[in-house]
N, C-alpha and C positions, 0 to 999 in steps of 0.2 A: 500399641495394640499389641494382644497378647491371644495366643491358640493354645489350644490342649489337644494331643494324642495319644491314644495308648495302643502300642502296639504290641501284638502278644507274641509275636517270635522273630526269629533269623529273615523268614520271608516278608514279614510285615515291615520290619527296619529296611530291608532292601525297596521294598515296593515305594517306602513314606521317601526315601532317596529319589527314586525315582520321579514319583508323585514333585516332588521339590524342582526336578530338574528340568520336566515338563512346564514348571512354572517360572521358571527364572527369566525377568525382562531384560536378561542382558550383563555384564561385568557388575561383580559386586562383592561385597565380602561377608562369609558366613562364620562366626564362633560356632564351634562346638566342646560344651562343657560336660563332665560327667568323669566318674571313677573308672578306673580301668577294667575294662573289659563289658563296658556299657555298651560300645558297638558304635562307635564313632566313626570308624573307619568303615563298617557294613554299610552304614547308611551313605558315605562317599560312594562306595564300590555300587551301589545304588544308581544314583545320582550320576556316576562315571556311565553304566550302562547305558541308564535312557539317554543320554548324551551322546551315543555311538561307539566307545571305547569297546574293545572286544580283547583286550590284553587282560593281564592280569594288574591289580590293585593290590599295591603292597603300604603296610602301614609304614609312614616314613620317622617312622620309632628313633632309630639310627642314622638314619640318611639328611632327618631335619623336614627337608623339601624333597616332592615327585612332582613332577610336572605333564601334562598330558595333553596334548593335542587333537582335539575335538571338532568336527564342523562348528561348531561357535565359536571355535578361539581355543585360546591354552586355560585349562585348569591349574592349579596349584594347590595343593593337598600338601600344608606343613602341620606340622606334630610338634611342640615345643615343650614337650615333655621332659626332653635333656638338656633342655636350653641351660647352660651356665647362666647368662645373664640377657639382657634383653639386647645390648649393645652387638651381641654374637650375629644379630638378625642384617645388619651391617654389614660384618663382614662374609654373609654370606651373599650378598647381592640382594636383599629380599624388598628394596626400597624399591625396584622398579615394577613388582609384582603387584604393588598398592596403586599403581598409575591410572588405575580407571578402565584396565582394557581386560583384564583377567577375570576369571569367576576364583575365587581363593577360597578354599574351606579351612580353617585355623582349628587344630585340636590345641587343646591346654592355653590358650590366651592369655589367660592371668600372666604364665614366662613371660608374654613379651610388652606388660600393662606399662607405659609411658613412652612405647614406640609405635608400636602397633597404631594403625588407623581405627575408627572406630566403627563397629561391625552394621553392615545394614541389617543381618537378622541374627539373632543369637538363640541358640538351641541348646536348652538346657535336659541330657538324659539319665532317669533316674530310674535306677533297677530295682524289680520286685519280683521275683523270682527270674523265670524267662521271658516274661514281662517287661516291658520297658513305658517310661511314660516320659514323654518329649514334650517340654514348655518354649514356645517359639514368642520370641519379644522382638517387635521390629526397632529398628534403630535409626531409621531415617525412610522418608517418602517410599525409593525403593522397593526396601523390606515390608511395607505396610501394606503396598502391592501388590507384593507377592502372597504375602497371608490371606488378602481377601479374595485370590484366586485360590487358592488354596482349601476354602471354607466350604 
């Protein structure tokens, strides 16, 4: 199943992230793809705010991983842009993040190919000026249910 949204500005990206968070059925893995500056972290920020996080949301570009405790559990935000190899995920203890108990947002998932589990939902973000086009593809029954609830 696939769905597409056009988001006119940053506020719309934050709102989309919030809508996504409200539709989350539980723990799952979301891949975020798009060029630098496409708003992947902005989308995650919107989701985290909707899940009750009130502090800052930093891009994990340099740390690779940021975790956030929210009422529904732990949200893990990974940015694999600077990853040298997928094996580095093992070194940082990422295996336990994908145990079915966490909500995981993974930016630049292609850098973890062969190591990462399949995504429940894949979001491809394309830039068009200040607008963004988000194409969502379900990768599991959980992802399909999420997309159906966002229709």
